[in-house]
C-alpha positions as a printed NumPy array, in Angstrom:
array([[242.936,  84.749,  18.781],
       [241.854,  84.962,  22.577],
       [245.435,  84.619,  23.749],
       [246.56 ,  87.414,  21.552],
       [243.667,  89.633,  23.003],
       [244.567,  88.553,  26.766],
       [248.107,  89.484,  26.531],
       [247.332,  92.941,  24.899],
       [245.049,  93.29 ,  28.207],
       [247.869,  92.45 ,  30.432],
       [250.308,  94.783,  28.899],
       [248.027,  97.586,  29.818],
       [249.812,  97.327,  33.099],
       [253.008,  98.33 ,  31.758],
       [251.952, 101.473,  30.726],
       [254.481, 103.378,  32.733],
       [257.238, 101.428,  31.613],
       [255.87 , 101.896,  27.676],
       [255.961, 105.74 ,  28.468],
       [259.56 , 105.415,  28.228],
       [259.771, 103.929,  24.74 ],
       [261.945, 105.483,  22.049],
       [261.094, 108.797,  20.792],
       [260.818, 107.468,  17.065],
       [257.966, 105.437,  17.924],
       [255.77 , 108.347,  19.159],
       [256.638, 110.718,  16.319],
       [253.239, 110.055,  14.476],
       [249.964, 110.111,  16.487],
       [246.156, 109.828,  15.971],
       [245.686, 112.964,  18.134],
       [247.453, 115.252,  15.457],
       [245.052, 114.764,  13.119],
       [242.833, 117.958,  12.445],
       [239.431, 116.832,  12.127],
       [238.288, 120.334,   9.892],
       [241.291, 119.66 ,   7.371],
       [240.177, 119.616,   3.801],
       [241.676, 115.88 ,   3.077],
       [241.376, 113.819,   6.071],
       [242.003, 110.784,   4.262],
       [245.38 , 111.738,   3.333],
       [246.316, 112.46 ,   7.273],
       [244.918, 108.957,   8.381],
       [247.046, 107.295,   6.079],
       [249.85 , 109.05 ,   6.992],
       [249.222, 107.726,  10.448],
       [248.789, 104.263,   9.271],
       [251.946, 103.936,   7.312],
       [253.91 , 104.818,  10.502],
       [251.964, 102.679,  12.58 ],
       [251.381,  99.581,  10.343],
       [254.299,  97.541,   8.547],
       [254.296,  97.384,   4.754],
       [256.333,  94.292,   3.212],
       [255.411,  94.216,  -0.432],
       [254.114,  96.546,  -3.078],
       [250.91 ,  94.613,  -2.826],
       [250.394,  95.668,   0.877],
       [250.753,  99.387,  -0.545],
       [247.29 ,  98.86 ,  -2.35 ],
       [245.739,  97.08 ,   0.95 ],
       [246.641, 100.238,   2.817],
       [243.387, 101.852,   1.1  ],
       [240.481, 101.255,   3.251],
       [237.706,  99.233,   1.517],
       [240.523,  98.188,  -1.239],
       [240.866,  94.291,  -2.013],
       [243.331,  92.755,  -4.018],
       [243.977,  88.687,  -5.174],
       [246.402,  87.796,  -7.452],
       [244.818,  85.924, -10.337],
       [247.428,  83.045, -10.961],
       [250.582,  83.597,  -8.638],
       [253.404,  85.67 , -10.005],
       [254.115,  88.751, -11.409],
       [250.605,  89.565, -13.024],
       [249.109,  92.72 , -11.615],
       [246.596,  92.065,  -8.922],
       [242.922,  91.802,  -9.441],
       [240.869,  94.911,  -7.431],
       [237.979,  95.02 ,  -5.772],
       [236.713,  98.48 ,  -4.414],
       [232.922,  99.713,  -3.403],
       [231.165,  97.03 ,  -5.106],
       [233.186,  96.877,  -8.446],
       [235.164,  93.846,  -9.385],
       [237.491,  96.338, -10.969],
       [239.676,  93.533, -12.776],
       [242.857,  94.877, -12.867],
       [242.043,  98.599, -12.687],
       [239.271,  99.197, -14.957],
       [237.262, 101.264, -12.577],
       [240.386, 102.623, -10.23 ],
       [242.721, 105.411, -10.935],
       [246.213, 104.857,  -9.971],
       [249.207, 106.591,  -9.97 ],
       [252.687, 106.927,  -8.711],
       [254.062, 110.184,  -8.164],
       [251.79 , 111.456, -10.656],
       [252.783, 109.022, -13.504],
       [249.53 , 107.041, -14.463],
       [249.636, 103.255, -13.716],
       [246.71 , 102.168, -15.738],
       [247.219, 101.021, -19.179],
       [244.292, 101.865, -21.826],
       [243.852,  99.331, -24.411],
       [246.173,  96.613, -22.623],
       [246.584,  93.476, -24.202],
       [244.932,  91.733, -21.168],
       [242.536,  94.08 , -19.847],
       [241.62 ,  97.92 , -19.888],
       [243.15 ,  99.825, -17.324],
       [245.714,  97.272, -16.231],
       [247.594,  98.408, -13.146],
       [250.787,  96.63 , -12.457],
       [252.474,  98.621,  -9.402],
       [255.347,  96.033,  -9.131],
       [257.914,  98.952, -10.305],
       [257.462, 100.736,  -6.692],
       [259.895, 100.023,  -4.043],
       [257.901,  99.818,  -0.788],
       [260.772, 101.449,   1.292],
       [260.42 , 104.311,  -1.197],
       [257.055, 105.371,  -0.808],
       [256.304, 108.063,   1.775],
       [252.543, 108.682,   1.591],
       [249.626, 107.413,  -0.072],
       [246.735, 109.591,  -1.341],
       [243.085, 108.009,  -2.099],
       [239.577, 108.99 ,  -2.745],
       [236.634, 107.485,  -3.042],
       [234.088, 108.165,  -5.738],
       [234.385, 110.511,  -8.969],
       [234.695, 113.81 ,  -6.893],
       [238.133, 114.801,  -7.817],
       [238.749, 117.151, -10.743],
       [242.162, 116.36 , -11.356],
       [241.314, 112.731, -11.791],
       [240.127, 111.585, -15.079],
       [240.393, 108.243, -16.939],
       [239.348, 105.262, -14.649],
       [238.207, 107.561, -11.876],
       [234.822, 105.681, -11.026],
       [235.136, 103.681,  -7.629],
       [237.964, 105.856,  -6.404],
       [241.553, 106.818,  -6.873],
       [244.986, 105.87 ,  -5.314],
       [248.101, 107.934,  -5.732],
       [251.555, 106.931,  -4.254],
       [254.25 , 109.562,  -3.604],
       [257.691, 108.662,  -2.882],
       [260.215, 110.244,  -0.649],
       [261.769, 113.555,  -1.785],
       [264.684, 113.217,   0.595],
       [265.76 , 110.751,   3.058],
       [267.252, 110.771,   6.518],
       [269.719, 108.117,   5.986],
       [270.297, 105.06 ,   4.049],
       [268.903, 101.208,   4.298],
       [269.883,  97.764,   3.474],
       [267.361,  94.754,   4.035],
       [267.616,  91.233,   3.44 ],
       [264.746,  88.731,   3.803],
       [264.14 ,  84.982,   3.229],
       [261.586,  82.46 ,   4.135],
       [259.355,  79.714,   2.785],
       [259.145,  78.625,  -0.649],
       [262.907,  79.498,  -1.305],
       [261.723,  82.852,  -0.92 ],
       [264.069,  85.817,  -0.644],
       [264.3  ,  89.66 ,  -1.007],
       [267.253,  91.928,  -0.876],
       [266.467,  95.762,  -0.895],
       [268.652,  98.836,  -0.539],
       [268.263, 102.683,  -0.38 ],
       [271.006, 104.903,  -0.518],
       [271.217, 108.37 ,   0.342],
       [273.548, 110.057,  -2.112],
       [273.181, 113.817,  -1.182],
       [271.445, 115.685,   1.434],
       [272.179, 119.297,   1.315],
       [271.124, 121.371,   4.29 ],
       [272.462, 124.431,   2.904],
       [270.223, 127.064,   1.034],
       [270.571, 124.85 ,  -2.122],
       [268.427, 121.981,  -0.596],
       [269.419, 119.6  ,  -2.727],
       [268.726, 115.841,  -2.381],
       [269.342, 112.499,  -4.117],
       [268.896, 108.988,  -3.559],
       [268.597, 105.667,  -5.402],
       [267.019, 102.388,  -4.44 ],
       [267.036,  98.847,  -5.683],
       [265.222,  95.615,  -4.889],
       [265.705,  92.091,  -5.997],
       [262.796,  89.349,  -5.336],
       [262.542,  85.721,  -6.027],
       [260.258,  82.884,  -4.795],
       [258.874,  79.442,  -6.156],
       [255.671,  79.894,  -4.297],
       [253.65 ,  77.111,  -2.62 ],
       [252.543,  75.681,  -5.946],
       [253.379,  72.101,  -7.289],
       [255.096,  73.878, -10.482],
       [257.672,  76.011,  -9.178],
       [257.029,  80.025, -10.103],
       [260.702,  80.794, -10.395],
       [259.367,  84.067,  -9.967],
       [262.274,  86.967, -10.099],
       [262.03 ,  90.674, -10.035],
       [264.348,  93.168, -10.175],
       [263.837,  97.077,  -9.525],
       [266.157, 100.11 ,  -9.569],
       [264.569, 103.739,  -9.117],
       [266.48 , 106.995,  -8.407],
       [265.557, 110.605,  -7.405],
       [266.711, 114.098,  -7.315],
       [265.421, 117.428,  -6.399],
       [266.713, 120.787,  -5.647],
       [265.469, 124.484,  -5.024],
       [267.328, 126.358,  -7.598],
       [266.22 , 129.575,  -5.552],
       [263.232, 130.772,  -3.211],
       [260.698, 130.35 ,  -5.859],
       [261.915, 127.619,  -8.133],
       [261.917, 124.2  ,  -7.704],
       [262.707, 120.743,  -9.745],
       [262.575, 116.975,  -9.059],
       [263.748, 114.362, -11.462],
       [263.231, 110.502, -11.069],
       [263.513, 107.344, -13.4  ],
       [262.699, 103.938, -12.46 ],
       [263.027, 100.527, -13.962],
       [261.805,  96.816, -13.027],
       [262.003,  93.738, -14.812],
       [259.968,  90.509, -13.752],
       [259.692,  86.775, -15.183],
       [257.329,  83.888, -13.737],
       [255.562,  80.724, -14.119],
       [251.929,  80.549, -12.945],
       [249.665,  77.91 , -11.514],
       [246.748,  78.965, -13.69 ],
       [242.987,  79.072, -12.404],
       [242.279,  75.727, -11.739],
       [238.546,  73.835, -11.606],
       [237.272,  72.891,  -8.245],
       [235.981,  69.504,  -9.679],
       [239.485,  68.725, -10.814],
       [240.649,  68.777,  -7.228],
       [237.685,  67.003,  -5.677],
       [238.2  ,  64.439,  -8.238],
       [242.007,  64.207,  -7.497],
       [243.163,  64.887, -10.757],
       [245.363,  67.493,  -9.383],
       [246.127,  68.802,  -5.647],
       [245.051,  72.318,  -4.508],
       [248.624,  73.301,  -5.608],
       [248.279,  71.806,  -8.879],
       [247.963,  72.854, -12.516],
       [246.061,  71.971, -15.534],
       [248.428,  73.709, -17.942],
       [251.751,  73.806, -16.361],
       [253.241,  76.26 , -19.05 ],
       [251.521,  79.153, -18.048],
       [253.514,  82.317, -16.951],
       [254.991,  85.6  , -18.3  ],
       [257.328,  88.306, -18.633],
       [257.134,  92.26 , -18.094],
       [259.026,  95.206, -17.678],
       [258.4  ,  99.153, -17.385],
       [260.901, 102.231, -17.44 ],
       [259.509, 105.48 , -16.289],
       [261.194, 108.881, -16.313],
       [259.455, 112.268, -14.875],
       [260.514, 115.781, -14.416],
       [258.804, 118.181, -12.159],
       [259.069, 122.143, -12.099],
       [257.346, 124.262,  -9.592],
       [257.431, 128.13 ,  -9.649],
       [256.156, 129.811,  -6.33 ],
       [255.112, 133.418,  -8.079],
       [253.968, 134.679,  -4.806],
       [252.54 , 133.566,  -1.554],
       [249.181, 133.085,  -3.109],
       [250.267, 132.   ,  -6.624],
       [251.889, 129.104,  -8.15 ],
       [252.413, 126.673, -11.151],
       [253.659, 123.502, -11.869],
       [254.715, 121.392, -14.62 ],
       [255.096, 117.86 , -15.035],
       [256.437, 115.602, -17.869],
       [256.613, 111.975, -17.965],
       [257.567, 108.777, -20.329],
       [257.137, 105.143, -20.04 ],
       [258.297, 102.287, -21.726],
       [256.408,  99.482, -21.172],
       [256.349,  95.607, -22.48 ],
       [254.302,  92.814, -21.686],
       [254.29 ,  89.177, -22.572],
       [251.832,  86.608, -20.981],
       [250.716,  83.142, -21.421],
       [247.432,  81.886, -19.916],
       [245.029,  79.041, -20.323],
       [241.464,  79.744, -18.742],
       [239.316,  76.898, -20.669],
       [242.066,  74.039, -21.155],
       [240.82 ,  71.769, -23.806],
       [237.182,  73.489, -24.874],
       [238.204,  75.02 , -27.871],
       [241.233,  72.922, -29.258],
       [240.744,  69.133, -27.756],
       [244.268,  68.233, -29.178],
       [246.946,  71.298, -28.537],
       [244.963,  73.088, -25.777],
       [243.38 ,  76.546, -25.585],
       [246.553,  78.452, -24.375],
       [246.901,  82.051, -25.277],
       [249.804,  84.471, -25.49 ],
       [248.767,  88.272, -25.073],
       [251.766,  90.897, -25.964],
       [252.005,  94.519, -25.503],
       [254.6  ,  97.035, -26.408],
       [254.223, 100.554, -26.151],
       [255.598, 103.971, -25.159],
       [253.541, 106.445, -23.074],
       [254.129, 110.271, -23.003],
       [252.532, 112.913, -20.97 ],
       [252.213, 116.4  , -19.407],
       [250.298, 118.4  , -17.053],
       [250.33 , 121.772, -16.256],
       [248.473, 122.926, -12.764],
       [248.004, 126.584, -11.639],
       [246.706, 127.741,  -8.196],
       [245.703, 131.055,  -6.631],
       [244.506, 131.801,  -3.689],
       [242.208, 134.906,  -2.683],
       [241.373, 136.381,   0.552],
       [237.818, 138.022,   0.317],
       [236.692, 139.51 ,   3.826],
       [236.728, 136.526,   6.312],
       [236.764, 133.881,   3.688],
       [238.845, 132.331,   1.603],
       [239.2  , 131.094,  -2.382],
       [241.419, 128.763,  -3.823],
       [241.208, 128.617,  -7.773],
       [243.071, 125.605,  -9.359],
       [243.097, 124.686, -12.718],
       [244.827, 122.381, -15.129],
       [245.533, 120.973, -18.4  ],
       [247.349, 118.315, -20.075],
       [247.755, 115.396, -22.38 ],
       [248.483, 111.563, -22.347],
       [249.416, 109.731, -25.524],
       [249.931, 105.883, -25.952],
       [252.155, 104.836, -28.864],
       [251.098, 101.272, -28.888],
       [253.46 ,  99.497, -31.28 ],
       [252.01 ,  96.055, -30.833],
       [249.085,  94.383, -29.532],
       [248.871,  90.438, -29.885],
       [246.448,  87.644, -28.977],
       [247.485,  84.455, -30.333],
       [246.752,  80.817, -29.831],
       [249.802,  78.95 , -28.664],
       [250.975,  75.466, -28.013],
       [253.007,  75.262, -24.632],
       [254.772,  78.854, -25.232],
       [256.672,  77.69 , -28.253],
       [254.127,  77.066, -31.098],
       [252.277,  79.6  , -32.91 ],
       [249.022,  77.992, -33.641],
       [246.776,  81.193, -34.9  ],
       [246.565,  84.842, -34.55 ],
       [243.49 ,  85.588, -33.055],
       [244.138,  89.606, -33.058],
       [246.779,  91.824, -33.844],
       [247.326,  95.318, -34.388],
       [248.689,  98.739, -33.434],
       [247.654, 102.277, -32.799],
       [247.574, 105.63 , -30.825],
       [245.409, 106.753, -28.164],
       [245.595, 110.43 , -27.182],
       [243.668, 111.821, -24.26 ],
       [243.54 , 115.704, -23.815],
       [242.116, 116.849, -20.906],
       [241.477, 120.317, -18.981],
       [239.911, 121.097, -15.648],
       [239.16 , 124.181, -13.232],
       [237.595, 124.026,  -9.806],
       [237.305, 126.493,  -6.673],
       [237.217, 126.036,  -3.257],
       [235.557, 128.493,  -1.008],
       [236.06 , 128.312,   2.77 ],
       [233.893, 130.697,   4.824],
       [233.332, 130.415,   8.355],
       [232.547, 126.44 ,   8.791],
       [231.964, 125.813,   5.844],
       [234.044, 124.659,   2.426],
       [232.363, 124.702,  -0.932],
       [234.023, 122.853,  -3.642],
       [232.401, 123.467,  -7.627],
       [234.547, 121.935, -10.605],
       [234.288, 120.647, -14.162],
       [236.749, 118.541, -16.003],
       [236.543, 117.774, -19.949],
       [238.396, 114.83 , -21.731],
       [238.686, 114.552, -25.079],
       [239.965, 111.214, -26.576],
       [241.355, 110.288, -30.311],
       [241.166, 106.73 , -30.928],
       [243.665, 105.256, -33.894],
       [243.981, 101.563, -34.627],
       [245.604,  99.633, -37.467],
       [244.359,  95.883, -37.631],
       [247.086,  93.935, -39.047],
       [245.317,  90.852, -39.805],
       [242.6  ,  92.924, -41.903],
       [244.804,  95.805, -43.202],
       [242.141,  96.838, -45.705],
       [239.377,  97.718, -42.995],
       [241.425, 100.527, -41.839],
       [239.72 , 103.826, -41.355],
       [239.987, 107.292, -40.053],
       [240.462, 107.803, -36.312],
       [237.392, 108.231, -33.814],
       [236.818, 111.018, -31.4  ],
       [234.968, 111.226, -28.349],
       [234.472, 113.779, -25.439],
       [233.307, 113.668, -21.619],
       [232.218, 116.353, -19.55 ],
       [232.603, 115.703, -15.834],
       [231.013, 118.097, -13.291],
       [231.73 , 117.917,  -9.518],
       [230.141, 119.731,  -6.487],
       [231.286, 118.883,  -2.881],
       [230.315, 120.694,   0.34 ],
       [231.716, 120.221,   3.763],
       [230.694, 121.732,   7.361],
       [232.93 , 121.76 ,  10.329],
       [231.872, 121.75 ,  13.889],
       [235.23 , 122.575,  15.26 ],
       [237.672, 120.001,  16.487],
       [234.832, 117.224,  16.84 ],
       [233.343, 116.537,  13.438],
       [233.302, 117.577,   9.827],
       [230.284, 116.522,   7.938],
       [230.492, 116.236,   4.102],
       [228.373, 115.901,   0.814],
       [230.247, 114.855,  -2.365],
       [228.762, 114.729,  -5.626],
       [230.183, 114.329,  -9.283],
       [230.563, 112.472, -12.324],
       [233.34 , 110.343, -13.598],
       [234.128, 107.967, -16.235],
       [236.244, 105.089, -17.765],
       [237.457, 104.758, -21.422],
       [236.909, 101.82 , -23.455],
       [239.46 ,  99.798, -25.35 ],
       [240.09 , 101.447, -28.707],
       [239.538,  97.797, -30.422],
       [236.056,  98.47 , -28.961],
       [235.661, 102.167, -30.017],
       [236.506, 100.966, -33.867],
       [233.93 ,  98.341, -33.627],
       [231.432, 100.726, -32.101],
       [232.462, 103.535, -34.6  ],
       [232.953, 105.649, -31.473],
       [228.958, 105.41 , -29.829],
       [228.637, 104.603, -26.292],
       [232.414, 104.209, -25.677],
       [232.965, 106.873, -22.759],
       [230.543, 105.235, -19.93 ],
       [229.875, 107.841, -17.46 ],
       [229.344, 107.19 , -13.697],
       [227.523, 109.502, -11.191],
       [227.441, 109.428,  -7.602],
       [227.26 , 110.926,  -4.028],
       [228.994, 110.587,  -0.654],
       [227.093, 111.564,   2.68 ],
       [229.509, 111.46 ,   5.55 ],
       [231.152, 112.392,   8.689],
       [234.561, 112.586,  10.119],
       [233.976, 112.453,  14.063],
       [236.797, 112.909,  16.836],
       [234.949, 112.743,  20.14 ],
       [238.203, 112.347,  21.882],
       [241.836, 113.274,  20.744],
       [242.854, 109.715,  20.117],
       [239.842, 108.456,  18.504],
       [238.58 , 108.859,  14.786],
       [235.354, 107.532,  13.434],
       [234.402, 108.018,   9.706],
       [230.957, 106.528,   8.486],
       [229.535, 107.312,   4.927],
       [226.583, 106.565,   2.791],
       [227.309, 106.332,  -0.693],
       [225.358, 106.12 ,  -4.328],
       [226.959, 105.023,  -7.552],
       [225.423, 104.84 , -11.166],
       [227.239, 103.303, -14.228],
       [225.903, 103.955, -17.811],
       [225.794, 101.188, -20.761],
       [229.205, 100.365, -21.663],
       [230.912,  97.632, -24.116],
       [233.725,  95.697, -22.745],
       [236.38 ,  94.211, -24.849],
       [237.479,  90.964, -23.342],
       [241.102,  90.431, -24.322],
       [241.336,  87.028, -23.551],
       [239.153,  86.041, -26.478],
       [238.93 ,  89.261, -28.732],
       [235.232,  89.614, -28.642],
       [233.2  ,  92.487, -27.465],
       [230.657,  91.968, -24.995],
       [227.811,  94.743, -23.947],
       [227.362,  95.457, -20.26 ],
       [224.243,  97.013, -18.867],
       [223.646,  99.826, -16.737],
       [224.531,  99.268, -12.908],
       [223.753, 100.554,  -9.546],
       [225.789, 100.617,  -6.506],
       [225.033, 101.689,  -3.231],
       [226.556, 100.97 ,   0.409],
       [227.883, 101.99 ,   3.622],
       [231.675, 102.732,   4.795],
       [232.953, 102.878,   8.255],
       [236.675, 103.504,   9.372],
       [237.636, 103.397,  12.987],
       [241.201, 104.568,  14.335],
       [241.831, 104.163,  18.022],
       [245.147, 105.076,  19.939],
       [244.15 , 104.646,  23.742],
       [247.987, 104.735,  24.609],
       [250.823, 105.704,  22.635],
       [251.922, 102.105,  22.57 ],
       [248.845, 100.715,  21.234],
       [247.197, 101.329,  17.851],
       [243.777,  99.859,  16.9  ],
       [242.123,  99.915,  13.289],
       [238.969,  98.818,  11.204],
       [237.305,  99.549,   8.21 ],
       [233.94 ,  97.837,   7.399],
       [232.634,  98.181,   3.821],
       [229.064,  96.887,   2.522],
       [227.833,  97.536,  -1.202],
       [224.851,  96.28 ,  -2.653],
       [225.467,  95.965,  -6.754],
       [222.801,  95.334,  -9.211],
       [222.684,  95.442, -12.698],
       [219.558,  97.923, -13.854],
       [216.883,  96.447, -16.371],
       [217.508,  92.673, -15.483],
       [214.745,  90.364, -13.58 ],
       [215.166,  90.142,  -9.795],
       [217.335,  87.264,  -8.971],
       [218.89 ,  87.549, -12.255],
       [220.61 ,  90.969, -11.722],
       [223.477,  90.328,  -9.245],
       [226.833,  91.37 , -10.626],
       [229.287,  88.546, -10.649],
       [232.406,  89.062,  -8.095],
       [231.19 ,  92.143,  -6.739],
       [232.247,  92.465,  -3.347],
       [229.474,  92.463,  -0.641],
       [230.824,  92.788,   2.67 ],
       [234.435,  93.517,   3.635],
       [236.599,  94.339,   6.458],
       [240.347,  94.933,   7.355],
       [242.124,  96.092,  10.537],
       [244.304,  95.147,  13.166],
       [246.418,  95.598,  16.43 ],
       [249.884,  97.322,  16.77 ],
       [251.714,  97.45 ,  19.854],
       [255.182,  98.9  ,  20.768],
       [256.817,  97.265,  23.762],
       [259.719,  98.298,  25.769],
       [263.454,  98.176,  24.678],
       [262.647,  97.91 ,  20.82 ],
       [259.89 ,  95.398,  20.456],
       [256.873,  95.712,  18.513],
       [254.157,  93.508,  17.225],
       [251.432,  93.821,  14.494],
       [248.442,  91.389,  13.895],
       [246.019,  92.267,  11.002],
       [243.166,  90.544,   9.346],
       [241.278,  90.807,   6.029],
       [237.814,  89.524,   5.443],
       [235.729,  89.298,   2.557],
       [232.256,  87.569,   2.723],
       [230.515,  85.112,   0.168],
       [229.751,  86.963,  -3.061],
       [227.897,  86.214,  -6.263],
       [229.941,  84.415,  -9.157],
       [227.108,  84.809, -11.504],
       [224.123,  86.924, -12.647],
       [221.67 ,  84.439, -11.03 ],
       [223.653,  83.957,  -7.892],
       [223.595,  80.232,  -8.477],
       [227.35 ,  79.878,  -7.946],
       [229.282,  81.451,  -5.122],
       [232.53 ,  82.683,  -4.664],
       [233.504,  81.764,  -1.103],
       [234.57 ,  84.375,   1.486],
       [237.56 ,  84.197,   3.69 ],
       [239.101,  85.584,   7.021],
       [242.739,  85.426,   7.075],
       [245.454,  86.724,   9.489],
       [249.062,  87.834,   9.291],
       [251.269,  88.432,  12.265],
       [254.856,  90.706,  12.195],
       [257.15 ,  90.64 ,  15.014],
       [260.132,  93.451,  15.107],
       [262.808,  94.058,  17.14 ],
       [264.469,  97.417,  16.597],
       [268.077,  98.138,  18.492],
       [269.828, 101.637,  17.374],
       [270.341, 101.043,  13.806],
       [269.348,  97.482,  13.715],
       [266.017,  95.796,  12.889],
       [265.311,  92.154,  12.994],
       [261.775,  90.93 ,  11.491],
       [259.939,  87.913,  11.634],
       [256.245,  87.362,   9.838],
       [253.774,  84.817,   9.481],
       [251.216,  85.287,   6.814],
       [248.016,  83.508,   6.969],
       [248.911,  82.682,  10.585],
       [246.152,  79.799,  11.098],
       [246.797,  78.232,   7.679],
       [243.112,  78.406,   6.524],
       [242.198,  77.061,   3.182],
       [241.257,  80.004,   1.407],
       [240.704,  80.783,  -2.401],
       [242.289,  84.1  ,  -3.611],
       [241.256,  84.419,  -7.13 ],
       [237.613,  82.812,  -8.254],
       [235.588,  82.928, -11.466],
       [232.633,  81.023, -12.985],
       [233.974,  79.517, -15.99 ],
       [233.312,  77.101, -19.102],
       [236.272,  74.65 , -19.037],
       [236.729,  71.116, -20.572],
       [239.686,  68.818, -19.137],
       [241.378,  66.472, -21.708],
       [239.526,  63.431, -20.78 ],
       [236.284,  65.119, -20.67 ],
       [233.91 ,  64.783, -23.641],
       [231.557,  67.607, -22.688],
       [232.249,  71.213, -20.918],
       [231.617,  72.081, -17.465],
       [230.565,  75.34 , -15.946],
       [231.717,  75.42 , -12.732],
       [233.999,  77.397, -10.202],
       [237.597,  77.989, -10.883],
       [240.101,  79.357,  -8.492],
       [243.504,  79.97 ,  -7.163],
       [244.412,  79.179,  -3.945],
       [245.553,  81.793,  -1.455],
       [248.723,  81.582,   0.444],
       [249.004,  78.928,   2.937],
       [250.84 ,  79.52 ,   6.405],
       [254.394,  81.348,   5.271],
       [257.164,  82.342,   7.261],
       [259.596,  84.936,   6.35 ],
       [262.393,  86.661,   8.588],
       [264.613,  89.489,   7.866],
       [267.424,  91.85 ,   8.963],
       [267.545,  95.382,   8.267],
       [270.158,  98.28 ,   8.948],
       [270.031, 101.961,   8.661],
       [273.243, 104.091,   8.28 ]])
């Protein structure tokens, strides 16, 4: 590490040479960010995307400051998400969307809010919009810790073909092809993108992970006032999984660190999305937008978390299946007013989401092939009707933003194992007010106070068991922070925050049981720093601290399992002469409690990745090393009661999925 920093210091002497670097590397600079802008996070993310390479769909989530992800068992399963003291599981407390299409799956077979982003092709993502907390009226279900929205390009400057290969029999082919770039008055654009991934991973049981993606987008200005955009995407993947393994099994030499207790875990999944956007600019101050989407989603997962705890003969492997269609509509209206020396923006919206769930299954199976017992089986419909309205008043140095959101849910579930128990549907409503302030002191600083309430819905199987009671737990929180820009090339954003989450009932999809979860409170500090001392050098760091506790429990027994305490990400990006560039990244997670008493600890880690690139005209060559220093780190960790086949009694200890070891990948890309 010291050698890397020394090399960077020596490069400062080359500054005059580096000033002659290609123009493309200087298009996006930190000094372009305006502190008084209403959404400084989006501007900062735009710079990050240009300065820091993105390799996979996972890297897209890692771009969000303070957001960590981990893969439960290797392969194509959605990642576990950590943000602001929340173990969000696969998305329970973070609202995720892509081009406005919701990614979170409600009442999912594996976990509430399950968010699989693997249908995104990284090369098509132009920007990432994110916000922490629940202060945004256009964001509804699952927006407690925050939200993330990915936006793909509307038009391309050129086409791209990329090929990559590396350790563990890894290969990736990607192509983005510009079909239409009409620069006339019609302003029509169209392109398609495709991607294929394959890897066996570092595990003893080969992952044989394969994924195929296809994406297309078309947009056009019909005239000076009307705009349409259409997009469609599909992906399918299949994999074998290593599973989460007990620490004692490795310590006793029963399996290696890369081994499996049940080698038949794995799964397959697919998703197809279609979306249509229509915009009408009625005047310079008034606009309408209509958005329609449809998704077809399928999921089939085989897991074994407890091994031989419940069934000492055949084992505890489970199958979780999900098959559904999702329909949605969103209408938005915006009107700007000028009142004296102040400006007022009124924005309102309304819409619906309907999940038509044809099949939800939890089965006890043997080695994927034999159905031993159906534990849960049903179908249903879940409808979310919503509306919101908000004002943004900009007067002098002040910006004041009051808003309110209304969500109404209709739950209908048919239990195929107990058809006689079927009853009428259940409804629930949640009102979420918001009130935000910001004060700008010119180009140097912007102070802000954000306050608001949010919520996340519960699984509809919980809803029916609870008869509609306590099924939309609300959150209430506040952020106090400042965006500082003491010099044009330095951005600092510290923030203090607090978040309260109401009592809820959690449906455990792995066991088909309902577990109550008490009130919680979280408070913390976030600090983001971006520094670009010269055009060729970009430094960034995000540090996030959270204190998460259950309310009403004795001190020392009120820890929230797996809640992140201290995390940090950052790195150094250098653009060298003649097309060379280098990026050194790090991510750090401190030890954190694995249970309520903190008697078991999920071990922290510090991992570094390095990416080198050479660009010459339309060609680019890349070499990347993940886990540069080959540290042993555990990616996913859980306190779990398990029993191995030779054991007479169950044991509660830590189970884990090992993190990626040193891993090399090289790539070649051409633009045309």
